[in-house]
C-alpha positions as CSV (number, residue, x, y, z in Angstrom):
1,X,101.8,81.5,159.8
2,X,102.1,82.1,156.1
3,X,98.8,82.7,154.4
4,X,98.0,80.6,151.4
5,X,98.0,82.4,148.1
6,X,94.8,83.6,146.7
7,X,93.8,82.0,143.4
8,X,93.8,85.5,141.9
9,X,97.4,86.2,142.9
10,X,99.8,85.8,139.9
11,X,102.0,82.8,140.6
12,X,103.7,81.9,137.4
13,X,107.4,82.8,137.0
14,X,109.3,83.3,133.7
15,X,110.6,79.8,134.2
16,X,107.1,78.4,134.3
17,X,106.1,80.4,131.2
18,X,109.1,79.1,129.3
19,X,108.1,75.5,130.2
20,X,104.6,76.1,129.0
21,X,105.8,77.7,125.7
22,X,108.2,74.8,125.1
23,X,105.4,72.3,125.8
24,X,103.0,74.0,123.4
25,X,105.8,74.2,120.8
26,X,106.6,70.5,121.1
27,X,103.0,69.6,120.7
28,X,102.7,71.8,117.7
29,X,105.8,70.4,116.0
30,X,104.7,66.8,116.7
31,X,101.5,67.5,114.9
32,X,103.1,69.5,112.1
33,X,105.9,67.1,111.3
34,X,104.8,63.6,112.4
35,X,101.0,63.4,112.1
36,X,98.7,63.0,109.2
37,X,97.0,66.3,108.4
38,X,93.6,64.6,107.9
39,X,93.4,63.5,111.6
40,X,91.8,65.1,114.6
41,X,95.1,64.7,116.5
42,X,96.8,66.9,113.9
43,X,94.2,69.6,114.3
44,X,94.3,69.4,118.1
45,X,98.1,69.6,118.2
46,X,98.3,72.5,115.8
47,X,95.6,74.4,117.7
48,X,97.4,74.0,121.1
49,X,100.6,75.0,119.3
50,X,99.2,78.5,118.5
51,X,99.8,79.4,122.2
52,X,103.6,78.9,122.1
53,X,104.7,81.9,119.9
54,X,102.8,84.6,121.8
55,X,104.4,83.5,125.1
56,X,107.8,83.5,123.5
57,X,107.2,87.1,122.2
58,X,106.0,88.1,125.7
59,X,109.1,86.6,127.3
60,X,111.4,88.4,124.8
61,X,109.9,91.7,125.9
62,X,110.3,90.7,129.5
63,X,113.9,89.6,128.9
64,X,114.7,93.0,127.3
65,X,113.4,94.7,130.4
66,X,115.6,92.8,132.8
67,X,118.7,91.9,130.8
68,X,122.0,93.4,131.8
69,X,123.1,93.6,128.2
70,X,120.9,93.8,125.1
71,X,123.8,93.2,122.7
72,X,124.7,89.9,124.6
73,X,121.0,88.9,124.5
74,X,120.9,89.5,120.8
75,X,124.2,87.6,120.3
76,X,122.7,84.6,122.0
77,X,119.6,84.6,119.8
78,X,121.8,85.0,116.7
79,X,124.0,82.1,117.7
80,X,121.1,79.8,118.3
81,X,119.4,81.0,115.1
82,X,122.3,79.7,113.1
83,X,122.8,76.6,115.2
84,X,119.1,75.8,114.7
85,X,119.2,76.2,110.9
86,X,120.3,72.7,109.9
87,X,117.7,70.8,112.0
88,X,115.0,73.3,111.1
89,X,115.7,72.7,107.4
90,X,116.0,68.9,107.7
91,X,112.8,68.6,109.6
92,X,111.1,70.5,106.8
93,X,112.5,68.0,104.3
94,X,115.0,70.4,102.8
95,X,118.8,70.6,102.5
96,X,120.3,71.4,105.8
97,X,122.0,74.5,104.5
98,X,119.0,76.0,102.7
99,X,118.2,79.7,103.7
100,X,114.9,80.3,101.9
101,X,112.9,79.7,105.1
102,X,114.4,80.8,108.4
103,X,113.6,79.5,111.9
104,X,111.9,81.4,114.7
105,X,115.1,82.5,116.4
106,X,115.6,84.9,113.5
107,X,112.2,86.4,114.1
108,X,112.9,86.7,117.9
109,X,116.2,88.3,117.0
110,X,114.6,90.9,114.7
111,X,112.0,91.7,117.3
112,X,114.6,92.2,120.0
113,X,116.6,94.4,117.7
114,X,113.5,96.6,117.2
115,X,113.3,96.9,121.0
116,X,117.0,97.8,121.1
117,X,116.4,100.6,118.6
118,X,113.7,102.0,120.9
119,X,115.3,101.4,124.2
120,X,119.0,102.1,123.5
121,X,119.9,103.2,120.0
122,X,117.6,106.2,119.6
123,X,118.0,107.5,123.2
124,X,121.8,107.2,122.8
125,X,121.7,109.3,119.6
126,X,119.5,111.9,121.3
127,X,121.8,112.2,124.3
128,X,124.8,112.8,122.0
129,X,122.8,115.5,120.3
130,X,122.1,117.1,123.7
131,X,118.4,116.2,123.6
132,X,118.3,114.7,127.1
133,X,114.6,115.2,127.8
134,X,113.6,113.7,124.4
135,X,115.8,110.7,125.1
136,X,113.8,110.0,128.3
137,X,110.4,109.9,126.4
138,X,109.8,106.4,125.1
139,X,107.0,107.5,122.8
140,X,109.3,109.9,121.0
141,X,112.0,107.3,120.8
142,X,109.6,104.8,119.4
143,X,108.4,107.3,116.8
144,X,112.0,108.1,115.7
145,X,112.8,104.3,115.7
146,X,109.9,103.6,113.4
147,X,112.0,103.4,110.2
148,X,114.3,100.9,111.8
149,X,111.4,98.8,113.1
150,X,109.7,98.9,109.7
151,X,112.9,97.7,108.1
152,X,113.2,94.8,110.5
153,X,109.5,94.0,109.8
154,X,110.0,93.8,106.1
155,X,113.4,92.0,106.5
156,X,111.7,89.2,108.5
157,X,109.0,89.1,105.8
158,X,111.5,89.1,102.9
159,X,113.6,86.4,104.5
160,X,110.6,84.2,105.2
161,X,111.3,83.7,108.9
162,X,108.8,81.8,111.0
163,X,105.9,84.2,111.6
164,X,107.7,86.9,109.7
165,X,106.9,90.6,110.2
166,X,103.9,89.6,112.3
167,X,106.2,88.2,114.9
168,X,108.4,91.3,114.9
169,X,105.4,93.5,115.4
170,X,104.1,91.3,118.2
171,X,107.4,91.5,120.2
172,X,107.5,95.3,119.7
173,X,103.9,95.6,120.9
174,X,104.6,93.6,124.1
175,X,107.5,95.9,124.8
176,X,105.9,99.2,124.1
177,X,102.7,98.3,126.0
178,X,104.4,96.3,128.8
179,X,102.8,98.4,131.5
180,X,99.3,98.0,129.9
181,X,98.5,94.3,129.6
182,X,95.0,94.8,128.3
183,X,96.2,97.1,125.5
184,X,99.1,94.8,124.7
185,X,97.0,91.7,124.3
186,X,94.2,93.6,122.6
187,X,96.7,95.0,120.1
188,X,98.2,91.5,119.6
189,X,94.7,90.1,118.9
190,X,94.1,92.9,116.4
191,X,97.4,92.3,114.4
192,X,96.6,88.6,114.4
193,X,93.2,89.3,112.8
194,X,94.7,91.8,110.4
195,X,97.6,89.4,109.6
196,X,95.1,86.8,108.6
197,X,93.2,89.3,106.4
198,X,96.4,90.4,104.6
199,X,97.3,86.8,103.9
200,X,93.9,86.4,102.3
201,X,94.5,89.5,100.3
202,X,97.6,87.9,98.9
203,X,95.7,84.8,98.1
204,X,93.0,86.4,96.0
205,X,91.0,89.2,97.6
206,X,90.3,92.0,95.2
207,X,90.9,94.8,97.7
208,X,90.0,96.5,100.9
209,X,86.3,97.0,99.9
210,X,85.9,93.3,99.7
211,X,87.3,92.8,103.2
212,X,85.1,95.5,104.7
213,X,82.0,94.2,102.9
214,X,82.2,90.6,104.2
215,X,81.4,89.4,107.6
216,X,83.8,87.3,109.7
217,X,82.1,84.0,108.9
218,X,82.2,84.8,105.2
219,X,85.9,85.8,105.5
220,X,86.9,82.6,107.2
221,X,84.4,79.9,106.1
222,X,83.7,81.0,102.5
223,X,87.2,82.2,101.7
224,X,89.0,79.1,103.1
225,X,86.7,76.1,102.9
226,X,84.7,76.8,99.8
227,X,87.6,78.2,97.7
228,X,90.1,75.7,99.1
229,X,92.8,78.2,99.9
230,X,96.1,76.6,101.1
231,X,97.0,78.5,104.2
232,X,100.3,78.7,106.2
233,X,100.4,80.1,109.7
234,X,97.7,82.8,109.2
235,X,94.7,80.5,109.2
236,X,91.7,80.1,111.4
237,X,93.8,78.3,114.1
238,X,96.0,81.3,114.4
239,X,93.1,83.2,115.8
240,X,93.6,81.1,119.0
241,X,97.0,82.7,119.6
242,X,95.6,85.6,121.8
243,X,94.4,82.9,124.3
244,X,98.0,82.8,125.5
245,X,97.1,85.9,127.5
246,X,95.7,83.6,130.2
247,X,98.9,82.0,131.4
248,X,100.7,85.3,130.9
249,X,98.3,87.1,133.1
250,X,99.4,84.8,135.9
251,X,103.0,85.9,135.5
252,X,104.4,87.4,138.7
253,X,107.4,89.2,137.3
254,X,109.9,86.8,138.8
255,X,112.6,84.9,137.0
256,X,112.0,81.6,138.8
257,X,114.2,78.6,138.8
258,X,117.3,78.0,140.8
259,X,119.7,81.0,140.9
260,X,122.7,78.6,141.1
261,X,121.7,76.9,137.9
262,X,120.4,79.9,136.1
263,X,123.1,79.8,133.4
264,X,122.5,76.1,132.8
265,X,118.7,76.6,132.7
266,X,119.1,79.5,130.3
267,X,121.1,77.6,127.7
268,X,118.9,74.5,128.2
269,X,115.9,76.5,127.1
270,X,117.8,77.8,124.1
271,X,119.1,74.3,123.2
272,X,115.7,72.7,123.4
273,X,114.7,74.2,120.0
274,X,117.4,72.7,117.9
275,X,117.5,69.5,119.9
276,X,113.8,68.7,119.7
277,X,113.8,69.5,116.0
278,X,116.7,67.0,115.6
279,X,114.8,64.4,117.5
280,X,111.7,64.9,115.3
281,X,113.9,64.6,112.2
282,X,115.3,61.3,113.4
283,X,111.8,60.0,114.1
284,X,110.9,61.1,110.5
285,X,113.9,59.1,109.1
286,X,112.8,55.9,110.8
287,X,109.0,56.2,110.5
288,X,108.2,58.1,107.3
289,X,108.5,56.0,104.2
């Protein structure tokens, strides 16, 4: 007789994590684009929504581990990045062809490209140079790929993609520390906190000494509420993002879903992003005066 699973045995597949991330993202976007910012519902939706992006970053790293072809994986992300551009712009109230703020698929693409540099590009160059042993050491490859990763970080920042360079760094962290979950999530929590600090620096901090000299309450409460800073993603709610570790810790390493319908399910997940943004835009058209 089959023994029941222990509650401590990981039991979530990648399929389940994708469903969770999509749900959190939908809740976040309903709050962001359809609710009044002065309501408790808006705050609740936006807070739950902070869990979506870390799960997507984690899944990109997992996908890079198991994919048969990184170039094809990158091509799919690129295709849906451009497909998602019109609904992304429209839901933000902009022209459908504007490119001054890019959707999250571009961030995921840049993050996956950084992984490709570490996993395939640098090792391939080293093998062609006859440095076979160096090509097998990921820490050496990561060090040599640092200029490429830095360029991708700043490109995401310069192009104003959703989550920008922070997102690229998160994806790379989940890849490099994929065998060390505690270190991966600890590092993600650290860059989340640092990212918030740097956003405050750009909004009026006088320098590193001011950051070091103030306590966390002063940094968040005084800097935000008393000085009325207008924040984007790097606000106090973003500090909830590392809580996404709890569903990810239940991940069992399995793909999940029906094998026969894997292609359909894969593209259904990709398509959800532009489709749900289109639906939200249509709701905006008929409800927002």
